[in-house]
N, C-alpha and C positions, 0 to 999 in steps of 0.2 A: 504493500500500500504506500510505502514511502518512495518508491522508485520514480513515480511521475514528477515528484518535486524537483528532481534533478534533470528531468527531460527538457525543461524550458531553457536550459543554458545553451547559448549559441543560436537559439531560434528566435530570440527577441533582441531588441536593441539594448545596448549596455545601459542606457539611461533608464529605460523602462524597468529592466530587471533590477537595476540598482535601487531605484525608488521603491519597487515592491519589496526588495529584501530589507530595505531600511525600515519599512513599516511593519514587516512580518518577521519577527524574531522567534516566534513560537513561544512555548512555555516549557520551562525546565522543571518537570515534576519529579521530586525526589522519590527514590525507590521505597523509602520508609512509608510514604503516604500510600503507595500501592499495597504494601504489606499490611499496614494498619487497616485499610478498608477491606482487604481480603479476609483478614482475621475476624473483623466485626461481622461481616456478611456471613461467614462460615458459622459462627456461633449462633447468630440470629436464626438462620434457616434450619440449623440442627434443632433448635428449640421448637420451631414450628412443626417440624416432622415428628419430634418426640411428643408434642402435645396432641397431634392428630392420632398417633399410635396409642397414646395413653387413654384418651377419652372415648368411650364407646359411642357417645352421642355424636361424635365427629366421624364415625365410620359410615360415611355415605359417599356416593359418587362425587358430589360437589367438593367435599373436603379432600377426597383422594386426588382429585385434579389439582386442588390447591397445593397438596403435598408434593405432587410431581413438579409443579411450578417452583416450589421451594428447593427441590432437588436440582432443578435446572439452574437456579441461582447459586446453589452450592458449587455446581460445576464451574461456573464463572469464577468463584472465589478460589477453588482448588487449582484451576488452571492458571490463574493469576499468581497465586503463591508459588506454584511449581516453576513458572517462568522466571519470577523474580529471584528465587533461590538458585535456580539453574544459572542465571546470568551472573549473580554475585559470586558463586563458586568458580565460574570460569574467569571472571575478572580478577579475582584474588589468587588465581593459580592453584586453588585447592583441588579443583577438578580439571583433569587434562584429558581431552578427547580429540579424536580425529575430526576434521571438518565435516566429513560425510556423516558421522554419527551425530554431530551437532545439528546438521540440517535435518536429519531424520527425527531427532527429538523435537526440534522446532515445529516440524510438520505435525507430529503427534499432538503437541500442545495446541497448535492452531486448529486442528480438527476437533479437539475437545471444546475449545472456545466456540467454534462455529456450530457445533452440535448443541451447545447450551443456548445459543442465540435462536436457532431454529425451533428447538423444543420449547423455549420460553414463549415465543410468539405463538406457537401452535397451541400450547395449553391455555394461553389467554383466550384464543379463539374457541377452544373446547369449552372453557368455563362460561364464556359468553353464550354459547349455544345451549349449555346446560341451564343457565339462568332463564333463557328465553323459553325453554320447554317448561321450566318450573312455573313461570308466570302464565303462559298462554295455554298450557295443557296440564294444569295442576292436578286434575282428577286422574289423569292417565300417566302422570310422571313416573311412578314406580314401575309401571308396565313398559314404558318406553325406555327409560334409563335404568336398566337392570344392572346388577353387579357384574354379570358376565359381559355385558356390552361395555361397561366402564373399563373392565380389565382389557378387553380387546382393543378399545380405543387408546388406552395408555400404552399398551405394547406396540400398537401400530405407530403411534407418534414417536416413540423412542427408536424404533427400527428405521422409520423414514428419516428421522433427524440424523441418525448415525450414518446411514447410507448417503444421504444428500450432502452432508458435511464432508465426507470423504471425497466425493466427486468435486465439490467446490474447492477444497484445498488442493487437490491434485491438479486441477485445471484453472487455478485462480488467475492466471495471466489472460485467460480468454474473456473478452468483453461479453460474450454470450452467457457465460457462467455468472458474471456480475449482474447482468440484466435479469437473469432468472432469480437471483437472490433479491434484487430490488423489486421485481414484480411480485414475488411471494410476500414481501413486507407490505407493499401497497394493497395487495389483494386481501390480506388478513385485516388491515386497518379498515378498508372499505366494508368488509363483512361485519366487523364488530361495530362500526359506526351505524350501519343500517339496523342491526339488532338493537342497539342501545336507543336509537331514535324511536323505534317502534315501542320499546319498553317504556320510555319516558312519555310517549304520547298516551299510553295507557295510564301512567301515573297522573298525568294532567287531567285526564278524563275522570279519574277517581277524585281528584281534588274538587272538580266542578260538581261532582255528585254530592260530596260532603257539604260543600257550601250551599247547595240547594236543599239541604236537609233530607237527602235521600239516604237510604241504608248504606252505611259505610262498608267497605270491603273487609274481608276476613283478615285476621292477624297473620295468617300464613302468607297471603299475597303481599301484605305490608312488609313482612320480613324479606320476601323475595325482592321487592322493589328496593329495599335498603341494600340488599346484596348487589343489585344492579348498580346502585350508586358507588358501592365499594369497587366494583369491577371497572367502572368508568374512571375512577381515580387511578386504579392500577394501569389502565390503558393510557391515561394522560401522562403518568410518570414514565411509563415505558417509551412513549413517543418522545418526550423531552430528553430522556437519557440515551435512547438509541437513534433518534432522528438525525443528529449530526453525523453519526457514523454512516448511515445510509445515504445522506446527502453527500458525504465524502466519496462514496462509491459512484454516485451519479456524476460527480464532477470528474472522477477518474475516467469514466466512459466518454463524457461529452467534451471536456476541455482539459486534458492532462498537461498541456504546455502553456496554457494561459496564465499570465502572472498573477491575476486575481485568484485563480483556482489554486495555484501553488501557494499563495498566501494562506488560503484556507487549509491546505494540507499541513502547513507548519504547526497547526494547533491539534494535531492528531493525538498527542498525549492527553490533552484535555478531554477529547472524546472517549479515550480509554477510561479516564477517571469517572466520567458520566455513566459509562456502561457498568462499572463496578458499583457506583452509587445506586443504580437501579436495584441491584440485588441486596443492598443495605436498606433501602426504603420500603421495599415490598413487605417484609415481615412486620415492620412498624405499622403499616396499614392494616394488616390482618389483626394485630393485637388490639388496636384502638377501635376498629370497626365491628369486630365480632366479640360480643360479651362472653359467649361460651369459650371461645378460643383464648380470650384474655384471662379468664379465670383458670383455665387449664395451664396456660403458660406460667401463671403465678405459682401454681402447684408444682410445676416442673422445676422452676427456679429455686423454690424453697424445699425441693426434694420431698414433697408430700405425696408419695406414691401409695 
């Protein structure tokens, strides 16, 4: 991803490139920040998974999907920690490896990161569909979203994420591969936005019904709409944290040698920090938005098993 930033040299006038370089120094993010964010994210998401496993009231397809999303966030943390430790060991001469092995390890870590990205976005889409079924097909939800179908869905997402990430990393130089990743990101965003707009249209209708002193909706649907708000917050956080990275990919495809694009490339370390922050923020949203999960997290932290 950093290669196009050097491609503009010699293709633009010295004055233009010099002015662009003067304005775009990038950000020097210390390795300690990456390590700290990775550790915080790892601990938080481990607590979320432990809470879901501990509380039988959370043993439902919806929370299983949330647990898988937490595992995806953990993969981001683990891959980040592994990469940082790997780089530090190489820089200080503690670990000596042949260049071919280093490239192979880098590809493995990149595949793990890419798999976590694809699985995170996929599970956000799965959770959105699950909430949609809960709200609009409440009476048939348990017959539609059975435990067997939930397991098949989770297994399919993990297998597809692993396979696609392997292909993406193997052929990452191809613009076609980058366009596929960008297209997948945009497709999932559009899908979730359509579902959420429909859900909030229903919520608005319920508010009008209540204001007209009609019979209010059931508490079950009210809780489902609250869950939709939570997932919307998750989607917004995901878009803010991952959006710059995907915009980075779009610029690589469309204008790799443009000085303004190379200026954007120089802030890639900031995009990495935002991606890790996404895995840090998600568990906080779960804890503050779900009373049941918040109570269970408190029990897990205090070891009240």
